[in-house]
C-alpha positions, 0 to 999 in steps of 0.5 A: 706613025710617031706613036708606033715608032715611040712604042717600038722604041720602048719595046726595043729599049725594054728588050735591050734592058732585059737582055742586058739584065739577063747577060749580067745575071749570067755573068754574075752566076758564072763568076759566082760559080768560078769563085765557088769552084776556086774556094772549093778546090782551095779548101780541098787542097788545104784539107789534103795538105793538113791531113798529110801534115798531121799524119806526118807529124803523128808518125814523127811524134809516135816514133819519138816518144822522148818528146812526151817525156821532155814535155812532162819534165818541163811542166813538172820543173815549171810547177816546182820552180813556180811553187815558191811564187804561190807561197810567197805572195799574199793579199795586202789591204791599204789602210788609207784607201782600203784597196787590196792588192797582191804583194810579196810577203817579205823582203827576204822572200822578194830576194829569193823570188828574184834570184830564182827567176833570174836563175831559171828564167835568164841563166838557164835558157841562156846556158842552153842557147850557148851550149846549142850555139857552140854545138852548131858552130862546132858542127859547121866548122868540122 
């Protein structure tokens, strides 16, 4: 009888393990399906929101052609302002170590470059910020 009881216990244990494994697989498949569904819904919502945002942005930009002109003007102004930088730098070779590096060609050129950068990289943006801030303050006060 003990052999039959032992065999029955083994069969019950195998069935229990199989059922437990099956339940675990079903739970994992259910969780995976939920994750996939959640990710899919989130992705679709993101795509819809992005498409809506892009269409709104495109209609806004198409109505405001001044943006194109402002961007082109900024790029041209930047290239014009930085042209002296391209012409004033040169390659210098150190006589002791024979290492080459870039340097400004003369002290006068260095002063001109620093003055240009100070004017266009500090004073001009600061002036724009001050004018805009004063405009905002006047709008708030009135």
